[in-house]
DRENROTI-196959 format. One record per atom (N, C-alpha, C, O): atom name; residue number from 1; x, y negated, z. Coordinates in Angstrom, 3 decimals. Last residue first. Example, Ala and Ser with C-alpha at 12.3 -4.5 7.8 and 13.67 -1.06 7.14 Angstrom:
! residues 2
+----+-----+----------+----------+----------+
|  a |   k |     east |    north |       up |
+----+-----+----------+----------+----------+
|  N |   2 |   12.850 |    2.250 |    7.080 |
| CA |   2 |   13.670 |    1.060 |    7.140 |
|  C |   2 |   12.900 |   -0.030 |    7.870 |
|  O |   2 |   13.409 |   -1.138 |    8.039 |
|  N |   1 |   13.190 |    5.690 |    7.800 |
| CA |   1 |   12.300 |    4.500 |    7.800 |
|  C |   1 |   13.200 |    3.300 |    7.800 |
|  O |   1 |   14.236 |    3.319 |    8.465 |
+----+-----+----------+----------+----------+
This chain:
! residues 117
+----+-----+----------+----------+----------+
|  a |   k |     east |    north |       up |
+----+-----+----------+----------+----------+
|  N | 117 |    1.093 |  -44.125 |   -8.086 |
| CA | 117 |    1.383 |  -45.504 |   -7.657 |
|  C | 117 |    2.542 |  -46.061 |   -8.418 |
|  O | 117 |    2.933 |  -47.207 |   -8.195 |
|  N | 116 |   -1.324 |  -42.376 |  -10.058 |
| CA | 116 |    0.024 |  -42.479 |   -9.507 |
|  C | 116 |    0.278 |  -43.934 |   -9.118 |
|  O | 116 |   -0.251 |  -44.856 |   -9.739 |
|  N | 115 |   -4.719 |  -41.594 |   -9.194 |
| CA | 115 |   -3.746 |  -42.388 |   -9.956 |
|  C | 115 |   -2.397 |  -42.374 |   -9.267 |
|  O | 115 |   -2.322 |  -42.363 |   -8.038 |
|  N | 114 |   -6.380 |  -38.640 |   -9.085 |
| CA | 114 |   -5.592 |  -39.554 |   -8.231 |
|  C | 114 |   -4.567 |  -40.261 |   -9.098 |
|  O | 114 |   -3.668 |  -39.637 |   -9.663 |
|  N | 113 |   -9.460 |  -36.847 |   -9.340 |
| CA | 113 |   -8.403 |  -37.664 |   -9.944 |
|  C | 113 |   -7.691 |  -38.522 |   -8.921 |
|  O | 113 |   -8.310 |  -39.065 |   -8.006 |
|  N | 112 |  -11.268 |  -34.277 |  -10.402 |
| CA | 112 |  -10.863 |  -34.881 |   -9.134 |
|  C | 112 |   -9.523 |  -35.544 |   -9.447 |
|  O | 112 |   -8.557 |  -34.859 |   -9.783 |
|  N | 111 |  -13.799 |  -33.888 |  -12.710 |
| CA | 111 |  -12.385 |  -34.167 |  -12.523 |
|  C | 111 |  -12.188 |  -34.850 |  -11.187 |
|  O | 111 |  -12.832 |  -35.851 |  -10.872 |
|  N | 110 |  -15.938 |  -31.443 |  -13.320 |
| CA | 110 |  -15.833 |  -32.595 |  -12.416 |
|  C | 110 |  -14.343 |  -32.803 |  -12.172 |
|  O | 110 |  -13.698 |  -31.992 |  -11.507 |
|  N | 109 |  -17.881 |  -29.853 |  -15.771 |
| CA | 109 |  -16.547 |  -30.203 |  -15.284 |
|  C | 109 |  -16.589 |  -31.482 |  -14.464 |
|  O | 109 |  -17.198 |  -32.474 |  -14.864 |
|  N | 108 |  -20.553 |  -27.652 |  -15.111 |
| CA | 108 |  -20.138 |  -28.984 |  -15.552 |
|  C | 108 |  -18.764 |  -29.284 |  -14.968 |
|  O | 108 |  -18.511 |  -29.000 |  -13.797 |
|  N | 107 |  -21.439 |  -25.300 |  -14.055 |
| CA | 107 |  -20.282 |  -25.223 |  -14.936 |
|  C | 107 |  -19.882 |  -26.563 |  -15.526 |
|  O | 107 |  -18.972 |  -26.624 |  -16.354 |
|  N | 106 |  -23.390 |  -25.567 |  -12.210 |
| CA | 106 |  -23.827 |  -25.291 |  -13.573 |
|  C | 106 |  -22.670 |  -25.166 |  -14.549 |
|  O | 106 |  -22.887 |  -24.950 |  -15.741 |
|  N | 105 |  -22.046 |  -26.220 |   -9.813 |
| CA | 105 |  -22.765 |  -24.942 |   -9.896 |
|  C | 105 |  -23.256 |  -24.581 |  -11.294 |
|  O | 105 |  -23.519 |  -23.407 |  -11.559 |
|  N | 104 |  -18.970 |  -27.661 |  -11.215 |
| CA | 104 |  -20.151 |  -27.710 |  -10.354 |
|  C | 104 |  -20.936 |  -26.412 |  -10.529 |
|  O | 104 |  -20.528 |  -25.569 |  -11.327 |
|  N | 103 |  -15.512 |  -27.138 |  -11.122 |
| CA | 103 |  -16.765 |  -26.842 |  -11.813 |
|  C | 103 |  -17.919 |  -26.930 |  -10.829 |
|  O | 103 |  -17.866 |  -26.352 |   -9.743 |
|  N | 102 |  -12.638 |  -29.313 |  -11.327 |
| CA | 102 |  -13.535 |  -28.409 |  -10.607 |
|  C | 102 |  -14.778 |  -28.171 |  -11.452 |
|  O | 102 |  -15.056 |  -28.922 |  -12.388 |
|  N | 101 |   -9.559 |  -30.005 |  -12.212 |
| CA | 101 |  -10.874 |  -29.947 |  -12.847 |
|  C | 101 |  -11.686 |  -28.868 |  -12.142 |
|  O | 101 |  -11.459 |  -27.673 |  -12.332 |
|  N | 100 |   -7.310 |  -32.418 |  -10.857 |
| CA | 100 |   -7.796 |  -31.039 |  -10.925 |
|  C | 100 |   -9.176 |  -31.097 |  -11.573 |
|  O | 100 |   -9.871 |  -32.109 |  -11.492 |
|  N |  99 |   -4.430 |  -34.584 |  -11.307 |
| CA |  99 |   -5.856 |  -34.258 |  -11.266 |
|  C |  99 |   -6.081 |  -32.761 |  -11.194 |
|  O |  99 |   -5.180 |  -31.956 |  -11.433 |
|  N |  98 |   -2.524 |  -37.587 |  -11.432 |
| CA |  98 |   -2.577 |  -36.160 |  -11.125 |
|  C |  98 |   -4.054 |  -35.816 |  -10.963 |
|  O |  98 |   -4.844 |  -36.656 |  -10.530 |
|  N |  97 |   -1.472 |  -40.157 |  -13.825 |
| CA |  97 |   -2.289 |  -39.566 |  -12.762 |
|  C |  97 |   -1.971 |  -38.103 |  -12.535 |
|  O |  97 |   -1.261 |  -37.466 |  -13.312 |
|  N |  96 |    0.097 |  -41.121 |  -15.894 |
| CA |  96 |   -0.508 |  -42.092 |  -14.980 |
|  C |  96 |   -1.270 |  -41.483 |  -13.807 |
|  O |  96 |   -1.672 |  -42.201 |  -12.892 |
|  N |  95 |    1.093 |  -39.025 |  -17.449 |
| CA |  95 |    2.017 |  -40.083 |  -17.038 |
|  C |  95 |    1.432 |  -41.035 |  -15.981 |
|  O |  95 |    2.184 |  -41.684 |  -15.254 |
|  N |  94 |   -0.596 |  -36.271 |  -15.818 |
| CA |  94 |   -0.345 |  -37.110 |  -16.985 |
|  C |  94 |    0.659 |  -38.178 |  -16.551 |
|  O |  94 |    1.034 |  -38.220 |  -15.380 |
|  N |  93 |   -1.428 |  -33.027 |  -14.699 |
| CA |  93 |   -0.661 |  -34.255 |  -14.515 |
|  C |  93 |   -0.498 |  -34.953 |  -15.859 |
|  O |  93 |   -0.291 |  -34.315 |  -16.892 |
|  N |  92 |   -3.194 |  -30.535 |  -12.837 |
| CA |  92 |   -2.977 |  -31.338 |  -14.038 |
|  C |  92 |   -2.186 |  -32.586 |  -13.714 |
|  O |  92 |   -2.260 |  -33.129 |  -12.612 |
|  N |  91 |   -3.744 |  -28.041 |  -11.302 |
| CA |  91 |   -2.576 |  -28.910 |  -11.168 |
|  C |  91 |   -2.281 |  -29.674 |  -12.446 |
|  O |  91 |   -1.235 |  -29.479 |  -13.066 |
|  N |  90 |   -6.157 |  -26.603 |  -11.873 |
| CA |  90 |   -5.842 |  -27.094 |  -10.532 |
|  C |  90 |   -4.735 |  -28.132 |  -10.472 |
|  O |  90 |   -4.801 |  -29.036 |   -9.640 |
|  N |  89 |   -8.987 |  -26.075 |  -13.891 |
| CA |  89 |   -7.573 |  -26.417 |  -13.840 |
|  C |  89 |   -7.268 |  -27.015 |  -12.475 |
|  O |  89 |   -8.031 |  -27.840 |  -11.972 |
|  N |  88 |  -11.410 |  -25.116 |  -13.264 |
| CA |  88 |  -10.968 |  -24.865 |  -14.632 |
|  C |  88 |   -9.475 |  -25.145 |  -14.726 |
|  O |  88 |   -8.773 |  -24.537 |  -15.534 |
|  N |  87 |  -12.401 |  -23.639 |  -10.174 |
| CA |  87 |  -11.627 |  -24.639 |  -10.898 |
|  C |  87 |  -11.347 |  -24.179 |  -12.322 |
|  O |  87 |  -11.080 |  -23.002 |  -12.563 |
|  N |  86 |  -15.120 |  -23.319 |   -7.833 |
| CA |  86 |  -14.274 |  -22.779 |   -8.897 |
|  C |  86 |  -13.572 |  -23.932 |   -9.628 |
|  O |  86 |  -14.086 |  -25.049 |   -9.690 |
|  N |  85 |  -15.492 |  -23.521 |   -4.350 |
| CA |  85 |  -15.662 |  -24.193 |   -5.637 |
|  C |  85 |  -14.660 |  -23.590 |   -6.625 |
|  O |  85 |  -13.496 |  -23.378 |   -6.288 |
|  N |  84 |  -15.523 |  -22.591 |   -1.700 |
| CA |  84 |  -15.629 |  -21.645 |   -2.819 |
|  C |  84 |  -15.933 |  -22.283 |   -4.167 |
|  O |  84 |  -16.557 |  -21.662 |   -5.027 |
|  N |  83 |  -14.874 |  -24.361 |    0.198 |
| CA |  83 |  -16.299 |  -24.244 |   -0.098 |
|  C |  83 |  -16.548 |  -23.384 |   -1.334 |
|  O |  83 |  -17.620 |  -23.429 |   -1.937 |
|  N |  82 |  -12.185 |  -24.375 |    0.128 |
| CA |  82 |  -12.794 |  -23.827 |    1.345 |
|  C |  82 |  -14.302 |  -23.678 |    1.196 |
|  O |  82 |  -14.940 |  -22.960 |    1.967 |
|  N |  81 |  -11.830 |  -25.749 |   -2.286 |
| CA |  81 |  -11.543 |  -24.316 |   -2.222 |
|  C |  81 |  -12.190 |  -23.678 |   -0.994 |
|  O |  81 |  -12.691 |  -22.556 |   -1.072 |
|  N |  80 |  -12.462 |  -28.350 |   -1.404 |
| CA |  80 |  -13.294 |  -27.694 |   -2.414 |
|  C |  80 |  -13.080 |  -26.184 |   -2.392 |
|  O |  80 |  -14.043 |  -25.422 |   -2.470 |
|  N |  79 |  -10.335 |  -28.774 |    0.405 |
| CA |  79 |  -11.729 |  -28.821 |    0.867 |
|  C |  79 |  -12.643 |  -28.093 |   -0.122 |
|  O |  79 |  -13.500 |  -27.309 |    0.285 |
|  N |  78 |   -8.146 |  -28.649 |   -1.344 |
| CA |  78 |   -8.266 |  -27.675 |   -0.249 |
|  C |  78 |   -9.699 |  -27.615 |    0.266 |
|  O |  78 |  -10.220 |  -26.532 |    0.533 |
|  N |  77 |   -8.709 |  -30.908 |   -2.926 |
| CA |  77 |   -8.679 |  -29.574 |   -3.538 |
|  C |  77 |   -8.839 |  -28.505 |   -2.464 |
|  O |  77 |   -9.592 |  -27.550 |   -2.655 |
|  N |  76 |   -8.446 |  -32.904 |   -0.957 |
| CA |  76 |   -9.721 |  -32.707 |   -1.635 |
|  C |  76 |   -9.787 |  -31.327 |   -2.281 |
|  O |  76 |  -10.811 |  -30.649 |   -2.193 |
|  N |  75 |   -5.739 |  -32.658 |   -0.283 |
| CA |  75 |   -6.763 |  -32.443 |    0.745 |
|  C |  75 |   -8.119 |  -32.172 |    0.101 |
|  O |  75 |   -8.861 |  -31.304 |    0.561 |
|  N |  74 |   -4.555 |  -33.336 |   -2.752 |
| CA |  74 |   -4.343 |  -32.011 |   -2.159 |
|  C |  74 |   -5.408 |  -31.685 |   -1.120 |
|  O |  74 |   -5.920 |  -30.567 |   -1.079 |
|  N |  73 |   -5.455 |  -36.047 |   -3.134 |
| CA |  73 |   -5.784 |  -34.981 |   -4.072 |
|  C |  73 |   -5.657 |  -33.602 |   -3.443 |
|  O |  73 |   -6.560 |  -32.777 |   -3.584 |
|  N |  72 |   -6.776 |  -38.517 |   -1.470 |
| CA |  72 |   -5.800 |  -37.465 |   -1.202 |
|  C |  72 |   -6.174 |  -36.250 |   -2.051 |
|  O |  72 |   -7.104 |  -35.516 |   -1.717 |
|  N |  71 |   -8.645 |  -40.268 |   -2.504 |
| CA |  71 |   -7.481 |  -40.850 |   -1.823 |
|  C |  71 |   -6.407 |  -39.814 |   -1.537 |
|  O |  71 |   -5.241 |  -40.172 |   -1.375 |
|  N |  70 |   -9.951 |  -39.966 |   -5.873 |
| CA |  70 |   -9.883 |  -39.566 |   -4.473 |
|  C |  70 |   -8.640 |  -40.164 |   -3.832 |
|  O |  70 |   -7.691 |  -40.526 |   -4.527 |
|  N |  69 |  -12.232 |  -40.636 |   -8.461 |
| CA |  69 |  -10.960 |  -41.002 |   -7.840 |
|  C |  69 |  -11.008 |  -40.606 |   -6.368 |
|  O |  69 |  -11.995 |  -40.880 |   -5.685 |
|  N |  68 |  -13.827 |  -38.430 |  -10.573 |
| CA |  68 |  -13.941 |  -39.140 |   -9.309 |
|  C |  68 |  -12.548 |  -39.381 |   -8.750 |
|  O |  68 |  -11.771 |  -38.442 |   -8.584 |
|  N |  67 |  -15.056 |  -38.255 |  -13.787 |
| CA |  67 |  -13.826 |  -38.184 |  -12.988 |
|  C |  67 |  -14.019 |  -39.040 |  -11.747 |
|  O |  67 |  -14.336 |  -40.226 |  -11.844 |
|  N |  66 |  -17.185 |  -36.282 |  -15.817 |
| CA |  66 |  -17.051 |  -37.379 |  -14.865 |
|  C |  66 |  -15.752 |  -37.159 |  -14.091 |
|  O |  66 |  -15.390 |  -36.025 |  -13.779 |
|  N |  65 |  -18.002 |  -35.511 |  -19.134 |
| CA |  65 |  -17.147 |  -35.233 |  -17.987 |
|  C |  65 |  -17.099 |  -36.475 |  -17.112 |
|  O |  65 |  -16.985 |  -37.592 |  -17.616 |
|  N |  64 |  -20.544 |  -33.979 |  -21.202 |
| CA |  64 |  -19.768 |  -35.102 |  -20.697 |
|  C |  64 |  -18.948 |  -34.685 |  -19.491 |
|  O |  64 |  -19.179 |  -33.628 |  -18.902 |
|  N |  63 |  -20.110 |  -30.559 |  -22.013 |
| CA |  63 |  -20.854 |  -31.799 |  -22.189 |
|  C |  63 |  -19.959 |  -32.943 |  -21.762 |
|  O |  63 |  -18.743 |  -32.882 |  -21.942 |
|  N |  62 |  -18.823 |  -28.231 |  -21.411 |
| CA |  62 |  -18.568 |  -28.841 |  -22.718 |
|  C |  62 |  -19.480 |  -30.012 |  -23.040 |
|  O |  62 |  -19.608 |  -30.411 |  -24.198 |
|  N |  61 |  -21.060 |  -26.354 |  -19.322 |
| CA |  61 |  -19.733 |  -26.769 |  -19.765 |
|  C |  61 |  -19.785 |  -27.373 |  -21.166 |
|  O |  61 |  -20.660 |  -27.066 |  -21.975 |
|  N |  60 |  -24.335 |  -27.468 |  -18.189 |
| CA |  60 |  -23.250 |  -26.551 |  -18.460 |
|  C |  60 |  -22.006 |  -27.189 |  -19.035 |
|  O |  60 |  -21.925 |  -28.405 |  -19.205 |
|  N |  59 |  -27.767 |  -28.137 |  -19.041 |
| CA |  59 |  -26.629 |  -28.129 |  -18.124 |
|  C |  59 |  -25.542 |  -27.193 |  -18.615 |
|  O |  59 |  -25.801 |  -26.248 |  -19.360 |
|  N |  58 |  -29.042 |  -29.864 |  -21.913 |
| CA |  58 |  -28.870 |  -28.620 |  -21.178 |
|  C |  58 |  -27.667 |  -28.714 |  -20.244 |
|  O |  58 |  -26.651 |  -29.306 |  -20.609 |
|  N |  57 |  -31.438 |  -32.203 |  -22.757 |
| CA |  57 |  -30.029 |  -32.006 |  -22.438 |
|  C |  57 |  -29.902 |  -30.782 |  -21.539 |
|  O |  57 |  -30.583 |  -30.683 |  -20.519 |
|  N |  56 |  -34.159 |  -32.186 |  -23.002 |
| CA |  56 |  -33.374 |  -32.365 |  -24.226 |
|  C |  56 |  -31.879 |  -32.190 |  -24.005 |
|  O |  56 |  -31.128 |  -32.044 |  -24.969 |
|  N |  55 |  -35.390 |  -32.080 |  -20.552 |
| CA |  55 |  -35.384 |  -30.857 |  -21.353 |
|  C |  55 |  -34.529 |  -30.978 |  -22.610 |
|  O |  55 |  -34.205 |  -29.963 |  -23.227 |
|  N |  54 |  -34.764 |  -33.333 |  -17.639 |
| CA |  54 |  -34.471 |  -33.714 |  -19.021 |
|  C |  54 |  -34.326 |  -32.462 |  -19.879 |
|  O |  54 |  -33.255 |  -31.856 |  -19.924 |
|  N |  53 |  -34.987 |  -32.656 |  -14.976 |
| CA |  53 |  -36.216 |  -32.971 |  -15.711 |
|  C |  53 |  -36.004 |  -33.289 |  -17.181 |
|  O |  53 |  -36.977 |  -33.497 |  -17.906 |
|  N |  52 |  -32.961 |  -32.397 |  -13.305 |
| CA |  52 |  -33.404 |  -31.140 |  -13.906 |
|  C |  52 |  -34.620 |  -31.388 |  -14.790 |
|  O |  52 |  -35.221 |  -30.441 |  -15.299 |
|  N |  51 |  -30.125 |  -34.509 |  -12.759 |
| CA |  51 |  -31.546 |  -34.306 |  -13.011 |
|  C |  51 |  -31.794 |  -32.931 |  -13.597 |
|  O |  51 |  -30.947 |  -32.373 |  -14.295 |
|  N |  50 |  -27.961 |  -36.859 |  -11.167 |
| CA |  50 |  -28.234 |  -35.488 |  -11.599 |
|  C |  50 |  -29.734 |  -35.364 |  -11.809 |
|  O |  50 |  -30.522 |  -36.023 |  -11.130 |
|  N |  49 |  -25.717 |  -39.689 |  -11.507 |
| CA |  49 |  -27.028 |  -39.076 |  -11.300 |
|  C |  49 |  -27.031 |  -37.624 |  -11.748 |
|  O |  49 |  -26.228 |  -37.208 |  -12.583 |
|  N |  48 |  -23.818 |  -42.283 |  -10.223 |
| CA |  48 |  -23.747 |  -40.954 |  -10.816 |
|  C |  48 |  -25.065 |  -40.260 |  -10.493 |
|  O |  48 |  -25.488 |  -40.241 |   -9.337 |
|  N |  47 |  -22.911 |  -45.611 |  -10.446 |
| CA |  47 |  -23.990 |  -44.685 |  -10.140 |
|  C |  47 |  -23.792 |  -43.407 |  -10.930 |
|  O |  47 |  -23.620 |  -43.435 |  -12.149 |
|  N |  46 |  -20.255 |  -47.446 |   -8.795 |
| CA |  46 |  -20.927 |  -46.912 |   -9.978 |
|  C |  46 |  -22.028 |  -45.964 |   -9.524 |
|  O |  46 |  -22.073 |  -45.562 |   -8.361 |
|  N |  45 |  -19.096 |  -48.056 |   -6.392 |
| CA |  45 |  -19.695 |  -49.150 |   -7.142 |
|  C |  45 |  -20.379 |  -48.709 |   -8.429 |
|  O |  45 |  -21.023 |  -49.524 |   -9.090 |
|  N |  44 |  -18.227 |  -45.457 |   -5.542 |
| CA |  44 |  -17.300 |  -46.560 |   -5.766 |
|  C |  44 |  -17.848 |  -47.684 |   -6.612 |
|  O |  44 |  -17.140 |  -48.215 |   -7.467 |
|  N |  43 |  -21.008 |  -44.060 |   -6.124 |
| CA |  43 |  -19.623 |  -43.594 |   -6.224 |
|  C |  43 |  -18.736 |  -44.785 |   -6.573 |
|  O |  43 |  -18.519 |  -45.086 |   -7.747 |
|  N |  42 |  -24.147 |  -43.050 |   -5.074 |
| CA |  42 |  -23.223 |  -44.173 |   -5.174 |
|  C |  42 |  -21.810 |  -43.614 |   -5.172 |
|  O |  42 |  -21.458 |  -42.796 |   -4.323 |
|  N |  41 |  -26.424 |  -41.036 |   -6.939 |
| CA |  41 |  -25.415 |  -41.164 |   -5.893 |
|  C |  41 |  -24.597 |  -42.420 |   -6.139 |
|  O |  41 |  -24.381 |  -42.809 |   -7.287 |
|  N |  40 |  -29.762 |  -40.138 |   -7.654 |
| CA |  40 |  -28.623 |  -41.004 |   -7.932 |
|  C |  40 |  -27.742 |  -41.110 |   -6.697 |
|  O |  40 |  -28.224 |  -41.253 |   -5.573 |
|  N |  39 |  -31.774 |  -37.660 |   -9.011 |
| CA |  39 |  -31.100 |  -38.132 |   -7.806 |
|  C |  39 |  -29.884 |  -38.948 |   -8.212 |
|  O |  39 |  -29.071 |  -38.501 |   -9.021 |
|  N |  38 |  -34.822 |  -36.639 |  -10.082 |
| CA |  38 |  -33.664 |  -37.415 |  -10.533 |
|  C |  38 |  -33.035 |  -37.997 |   -9.278 |
|  O |  38 |  -33.686 |  -38.748 |   -8.552 |
|  N |  37 |  -36.730 |  -35.218 |   -8.730 |
| CA |  37 |  -36.507 |  -34.902 |  -10.141 |
|  C |  37 |  -35.256 |  -35.565 |  -10.705 |
|  O |  37 |  -34.697 |  -35.098 |  -11.698 |
|  N |  36 |  -37.500 |  -36.010 |   -6.214 |
| CA |  36 |  -36.879 |  -34.707 |   -6.353 |
|  C |  36 |  -36.648 |  -34.275 |   -7.787 |
|  O |  36 |  -36.395 |  -33.098 |   -8.047 |
|  N |  35 |  -38.412 |  -38.653 |   -6.461 |
| CA |  35 |  -39.363 |  -37.554 |   -6.374 |
|  C |  35 |  -38.757 |  -36.175 |   -6.552 |
|  O |  35 |  -39.444 |  -35.257 |   -7.002 |
|  N |  34 |  -35.622 |  -39.898 |   -6.852 |
| CA |  34 |  -36.869 |  -40.162 |   -7.548 |
|  C |  34 |  -37.717 |  -38.893 |   -7.567 |
|  O |  34 |  -37.739 |  -38.157 |   -8.554 |
|  N |  33 |  -33.575 |  -41.091 |   -4.564 |
| CA |  33 |  -34.140 |  -39.802 |   -4.941 |
|  C |  33 |  -35.510 |  -40.086 |   -5.543 |
|  O |  33 |  -36.444 |  -40.466 |   -4.836 |
|  N |  32 |  -30.606 |  -43.008 |   -4.405 |
| CA |  32 |  -32.038 |  -42.955 |   -4.681 |
|  C |  32 |  -32.429 |  -41.536 |   -5.067 |
|  O |  32 |  -31.710 |  -40.862 |   -5.804 |
|  N |  31 |  -28.104 |  -42.485 |   -3.235 |
| CA |  31 |  -28.579 |  -43.866 |   -3.347 |
|  C |  31 |  -30.099 |  -43.873 |   -3.498 |
|  O |  31 |  -30.797 |  -44.629 |   -2.823 |
|  N |  30 |  -26.313 |  -40.244 |   -1.323 |
| CA |  30 |  -27.507 |  -40.438 |   -2.147 |
|  C |  30 |  -27.919 |  -41.892 |   -2.081 |
|  O |  30 |  -28.064 |  -42.460 |   -0.999 |
|  N |  29 |  -22.809 |  -40.119 |   -1.486 |
| CA |  29 |  -23.975 |  -40.585 |   -0.735 |
|  C |  29 |  -25.148 |  -40.809 |   -1.681 |
|  O |  29 |  -25.011 |  -41.472 |   -2.709 |
|  N |  28 |  -20.588 |  -37.326 |   -1.791 |
| CA |  28 |  -21.236 |  -38.504 |   -2.355 |
|  C |  28 |  -22.479 |  -38.849 |   -1.539 |
|  O |  28 |  -23.121 |  -37.966 |   -0.970 |
|  N |  27 |  -19.196 |  -35.035 |   -0.978 |
| CA |  27 |  -19.333 |  -36.165 |   -0.053 |
|  C |  27 |  -19.927 |  -37.426 |   -0.644 |
|  O |  27 |  -19.787 |  -38.500 |   -0.059 |
|  N |  26 |  -18.841 |  -32.593 |   -2.173 |
| CA |  26 |  -18.032 |  -33.720 |   -2.664 |
|  C |  26 |  -18.158 |  -34.968 |   -1.800 |
|  O |  26 |  -17.317 |  -35.863 |   -1.879 |
|  N |  25 |  -20.592 |  -31.086 |   -0.418 |
| CA |  25 |  -19.231 |  -30.647 |   -0.710 |
|  C |  25 |  -18.353 |  -31.798 |   -1.205 |
|  O |  25 |  -17.236 |  -31.969 |   -0.716 |
|  N |  24 |  -22.991 |  -32.609 |   -0.083 |
| CA |  24 |  -22.315 |  -31.976 |    1.045 |
|  C |  24 |  -20.851 |  -31.653 |    0.744 |
|  O |  24 |  -19.974 |  -31.919 |    1.565 |
|  N |  23 |  -23.506 |  -33.800 |   -2.734 |
| CA |  23 |  -23.663 |  -34.508 |   -1.460 |
|  C |  23 |  -22.826 |  -33.877 |   -0.345 |
|  O |  23 |  -22.022 |  -34.571 |    0.276 |
|  N |  22 |  -22.875 |  -31.953 |   -4.757 |
| CA |  22 |  -22.411 |  -33.346 |   -4.859 |
|  C |  22 |  -22.478 |  -34.090 |   -3.530 |
|  O |  22 |  -21.613 |  -34.913 |   -3.231 |
|  N |  21 |  -24.024 |  -29.514 |   -3.713 |
| CA |  21 |  -22.640 |  -29.598 |   -4.183 |
|  C |  21 |  -22.138 |  -31.045 |   -4.155 |
|  O |  21 |  -21.083 |  -31.322 |   -3.584 |
|  N |  20 |  -26.696 |  -30.272 |   -3.182 |
| CA |  20 |  -25.849 |  -29.772 |   -2.110 |
|  C |  20 |  -24.377 |  -29.890 |   -2.495 |
|  O |  20 |  -23.563 |  -30.326 |   -1.680 |
|  N |  19 |  -27.531 |  -30.875 |   -5.796 |
| CA |  19 |  -27.479 |  -31.934 |   -4.776 |
|  C |  19 |  -26.574 |  -31.517 |   -3.625 |
|  O |  19 |  -25.772 |  -32.317 |   -3.144 |
|  N |  18 |  -27.440 |  -28.322 |   -6.945 |
| CA |  18 |  -26.525 |  -29.361 |   -7.423 |
|  C |  18 |  -26.409 |  -30.495 |   -6.405 |
|  O |  18 |  -25.318 |  -31.017 |   -6.176 |
|  N |  17 |  -29.519 |  -27.079 |   -5.498 |
| CA |  17 |  -28.164 |  -26.522 |   -5.462 |
|  C |  17 |  -27.139 |  -27.582 |   -5.893 |
|  O |  17 |  -26.088 |  -27.718 |   -5.266 |
|  N |  16 |  -31.684 |  -28.735 |   -6.264 |
| CA |  16 |  -31.329 |  -28.566 |   -4.852 |
|  C |  16 |  -29.891 |  -28.069 |   -4.710 |
|  O |  16 |  -29.133 |  -28.585 |   -3.888 |
|  N |  15 |  -31.768 |  -28.436 |   -9.086 |
| CA |  15 |  -31.482 |  -29.736 |   -8.481 |
|  C |  15 |  -31.048 |  -29.614 |   -7.021 |
|  O |  15 |  -30.137 |  -30.319 |   -6.588 |
|  N |  14 |  -30.598 |  -26.349 |  -11.284 |
| CA |  14 |  -31.208 |  -26.247 |   -9.970 |
|  C |  14 |  -30.834 |  -27.510 |   -9.188 |
|  O |  14 |  -29.714 |  -27.631 |   -8.690 |
|  N |  13 |  -29.447 |  -27.175 |  -13.682 |
| CA |  13 |  -30.492 |  -26.147 |  -13.703 |
|  C |  13 |  -31.274 |  -26.097 |  -12.396 |
|  O |  13 |  -32.476 |  -25.833 |  -12.399 |
|  N |  12 |  -28.863 |  -30.579 |  -14.727 |
| CA |  12 |  -28.568 |  -29.417 |  -13.886 |
|  C |  12 |  -29.734 |  -28.439 |  -13.931 |
|  O |  12 |  -30.872 |  -28.830 |  -14.189 |
|  N |  11 |  -27.249 |  -33.147 |  -16.537 |
| CA |  11 |  -28.407 |  -32.265 |  -16.403 |
|  C |  11 |  -27.987 |  -31.040 |  -15.598 |
|  O |  11 |  -26.882 |  -30.525 |  -15.771 |
|  N |  10 |  -25.697 |  -35.962 |  -15.178 |
| CA |  10 |  -25.517 |  -34.570 |  -15.580 |
|  C |  10 |  -26.858 |  -33.874 |  -15.492 |
|  O |  10 |  -27.545 |  -33.992 |  -14.477 |
|  N |   9 |  -24.981 |  -39.377 |  -15.934 |
| CA |   9 |  -25.930 |  -38.355 |  -15.485 |
|  C |   9 |  -25.533 |  -36.990 |  -16.023 |
|  O |   9 |  -25.092 |  -36.862 |  -17.165 |
|  N |   8 |  -23.947 |  -42.608 |  -14.974 |
| CA |   8 |  -23.578 |  -41.350 |  -15.610 |
|  C |   8 |  -24.587 |  -40.329 |  -15.097 |
|  O |   8 |  -25.006 |  -40.407 |  -13.943 |
|  N |   7 |  -25.117 |  -46.001 |  -15.521 |
| CA |   7 |  -25.003 |  -44.772 |  -14.745 |
|  C |   7 |  -24.430 |  -43.673 |  -15.625 |
|  O |   7 |  -24.423 |  -43.779 |  -16.852 |
|  N |   6 |  -24.357 |  -48.442 |  -16.786 |
| CA |   6 |  -25.453 |  -48.411 |  -15.816 |
|  C |   6 |  -25.378 |  -47.175 |  -14.926 |
|  O |   6 |  -25.553 |  -47.277 |  -13.712 |
|  N |   5 |  -21.408 |  -50.075 |  -17.410 |
| CA |   5 |  -22.066 |  -48.774 |  -17.496 |
|  C |   5 |  -23.125 |  -48.734 |  -16.408 |
|  O |   5 |  -22.824 |  -48.965 |  -15.237 |
|  N |   4 |  -21.802 |  -53.472 |  -18.627 |
| CA |   4 |  -21.214 |  -52.450 |  -17.763 |
|  C |   4 |  -21.894 |  -51.119 |  -18.046 |
|  O |   4 |  -22.842 |  -51.049 |  -18.829 |
|  N |   3 |  -22.555 |  -55.047 |  -20.804 |
| CA |   3 |  -21.965 |  -55.684 |  -19.639 |
|  C |   3 |  -21.265 |  -54.683 |  -18.730 |
|  O |   3 |  -20.243 |  -55.007 |  -18.126 |
|  N |   2 |  -22.825 |  -55.273 |  -24.282 |
| CA |   2 |  -22.701 |  -54.390 |  -23.128 |
|  C |   2 |  -21.972 |  -55.115 |  -22.003 |
|  O |   2 |  -20.918 |  -55.716 |  -22.212 |
|  N |   1 |  -24.933 |  -57.838 |  -25.638 |
| CA |   1 |  -23.676 |  -57.125 |  -25.539 |
|  C |   1 |  -23.648 |  -56.276 |  -24.270 |
|  O |   1 |  -24.370 |  -56.546 |  -23.310 |
+----+-----+----------+----------+----------+
């Protein structure tokens, strides 16, 4: 039976550019770098990975979506904007959360999420 999610992964076109986005701009910490072909980040006890070696999955919009919980949504959005990150949506809200949808360098959607108290 399934015990947990092992990892999430996004295919990317340019691993160096994507690593810079996730590490420097989003602030994720690299957990493992498998020879510059597959990079795993630690994100709140889960593993998020990027790779350019998977020819069967193409980078870009309309694939899977990852949502990262943040402690200050407005501050995070301001930080992303100061780094020229593009957004698909800036001021989303549901009954349980507020969020923005940023785009990584390949157009993958990255939800920046804050649960309501």
